[in-house]
C-alpha positions as CSV (number, residue, x, y, z in Angstrom):
1,M,-6.5,-7.2,-2.1
2,D,-8.4,-7.2,-5.3
3,R,-7.1,-3.9,-6.8
4,P,-3.9,-3.6,-8.8
5,G,-1.1,-1.7,-7.1
6,W,-2.4,-2.4,-3.6
7,G,-1.9,-5.2,-1.1
8,G,0.0,-8.4,-1.7
9,K,0.2,-11.8,-0.2
10,H,-0.6,-12.1,3.4
11,A,-1.1,-14.7,6.2
12,R,-3.0,-14.0,9.4
13,V,-0.5,-15.5,11.9
14,G,-2.5,-14.4,15.0
15,R,-5.5,-16.4,14.0
16,R,-3.5,-19.5,13.2
17,I,-2.1,-19.6,16.7
18,S,-5.4,-18.7,18.3
19,G,-4.4,-15.2,19.3
20,E,-7.1,-13.5,21.3
21,L,-5.9,-10.1,22.3
22,I,-3.1,-9.5,19.7
23,G,-3.4,-9.9,16.0
24,A,-0.4,-10.6,13.7
25,S,-0.3,-10.7,9.9
26,I,2.7,-11.1,7.6
27,Y,2.5,-9.3,4.3
28,E,4.6,-9.6,1.1
29,V,4.3,-6.5,-1.1
30,D,5.5,-6.5,-4.7
31,P,7.6,-3.6,-6.2
32,G,5.5,-0.6,-6.9
33,D,2.6,-1.7,-4.7
34,R,1.2,-0.1,-1.5
35,L,-0.1,-2.1,1.4
36,W,-3.1,0.0,2.5
37,P,-4.5,3.5,2.1
38,Y,-3.2,6.1,4.5
39,H,-5.1,5.4,7.7
40,T,-5.3,5.3,11.5
41,H,-7.2,3.3,14.0
42,Y,-9.0,5.0,17.0
43,A,-9.2,1.9,19.1
44,N,-6.2,-0.2,18.2
45,E,-2.4,0.3,18.3
46,E,-0.4,-1.3,15.6
47,W,3.3,-2.2,15.3
48,L,5.3,-2.9,12.1
49,L,8.4,-5.1,11.9
50,V,10.4,-5.1,8.6
51,V,11.3,-8.7,7.9
52,R,12.7,-8.2,4.4
53,G,13.5,-5.3,2.1
54,R,13.3,-1.6,2.4
55,P,9.7,-0.3,2.5
56,T,8.8,3.4,2.5
57,L,6.7,4.5,5.5
58,R,4.4,7.5,5.3
59,T,3.3,9.1,8.6
60,P,2.2,12.6,9.6
61,D,5.9,13.5,9.9
62,G,6.6,12.6,6.2
63,E,8.2,9.6,4.5
64,L,10.9,7.4,5.8
65,D,12.7,4.5,4.2
66,L,12.9,1.6,6.6
67,N,15.5,-1.2,6.8
68,E,15.2,-4.9,7.7
69,G,14.8,-5.2,11.5
70,D,13.2,-1.8,12.0
71,V,10.2,-1.7,14.3
72,V,7.7,1.2,14.3
73,A,4.6,1.7,16.6
74,F,1.5,3.4,15.4
75,P,-0.5,4.8,18.4
76,R,-4.2,5.2,18.3
77,G,-5.6,8.3,16.8
78,D,-4.2,10.8,14.3
79,D,-0.6,10.5,15.6
80,G,-0.8,6.9,14.3
81,L,-1.6,7.7,10.6
82,H,0.5,5.4,8.4
83,Q,0.9,3.8,4.9
84,L,3.5,1.4,3.6
85,S,4.7,1.2,0.0
86,N,7.4,-0.7,-1.9
87,R,9.4,1.6,-4.1
88,T,12.2,-0.9,-4.6
89,D,12.6,-3.5,-7.3
90,S,12.3,-6.5,-5.0
91,P,9.4,-7.8,-2.8
92,I,9.3,-6.6,0.8
93,R,8.0,-8.5,3.7
94,V,6.6,-7.0,7.0
95,L,5.0,-8.3,10.1
96,M,2.1,-6.2,11.5
97,L,1.0,-6.6,15.1
98,S,-2.2,-5.1,16.4
99,T,-4.3,-5.0,19.5
100,L,-7.7,-6.5,18.8
101,V,-10.0,-3.9,20.5
102,A,-13.5,-3.9,19.0
103,P,-15.4,-2.0,18.0
104,D,-13.0,0.2,16.1
105,L,-13.2,3.3,14.0
106,V,-10.7,3.8,11.1
107,R,-10.1,7.1,9.4
108,Y,-8.7,7.5,5.8
109,P,-7.8,11.2,5.5
110,D,-6.8,11.1,1.8
111,S,-10.3,10.1,0.8
112,G,-12.2,11.6,3.7
113,K,-13.7,8.2,4.7
114,F,-14.4,6.6,8.0
115,A,-14.9,2.9,8.6
116,A,-16.5,1.3,11.7
117,R,-16.1,-2.3,12.7
118,D,-18.4,-4.1,15.2
119,V,-17.4,-6.2,18.2
120,H,-16.7,-9.1,15.9
121,G,-14.3,-7.0,13.7
122,E,-16.8,-7.0,10.8
123,R,-17.1,-3.7,8.8
124,V,-20.5,-2.2,9.5
125,L,-20.0,1.3,8.0
126,L,-17.8,2.9,5.3
127,T,-18.8,6.5,4.7
128,R,-17.8,10.1,4.4
129,P,-19.1,12.5,7.0
130,G,-22.0,14.6,5.9
131,R,-24.5,16.8,7.7
132,M,-24.4,16.1,11.5
133,L,-27.7,14.6,12.6
134,D,-29.6,15.7,15.6
135,Y,-29.4,13.1,18.4
136,W,-33.2,12.6,18.3
137,D,-33.4,12.5,14.5
138,G,-35.7,9.7,13.4
139,E,-36.8,8.8,17.0
140,D,-40.5,8.9,17.8
């Protein structure tokens, strides 16, 4: 990612092995960094496997320090809200697995944003909800 304090090194393992229905990425996160904004997917389930270190996981139930070997599933929808951070003084490494259902809708509740991805996984919308349009708005 191109913003200080966020992201880290990653490799898209699923693509490298020609995965079609399950995505897999391995991430290394430096001390003090967060992996993504707090978010959830409405079409895709994700799993997290801690490979190295002790990341802190934020969910709707609060924060939890994880250990090497821990596995956590994030269901679709608001019950699957999650964010990972590294509050230790050593890099952490995690493997993320995900179904690859497209299109997908992603919600970021801290910032009030929604993102939509098309059938190819490309972002087509990143916005905050506003006035609800009428179904026929703009149609002639």
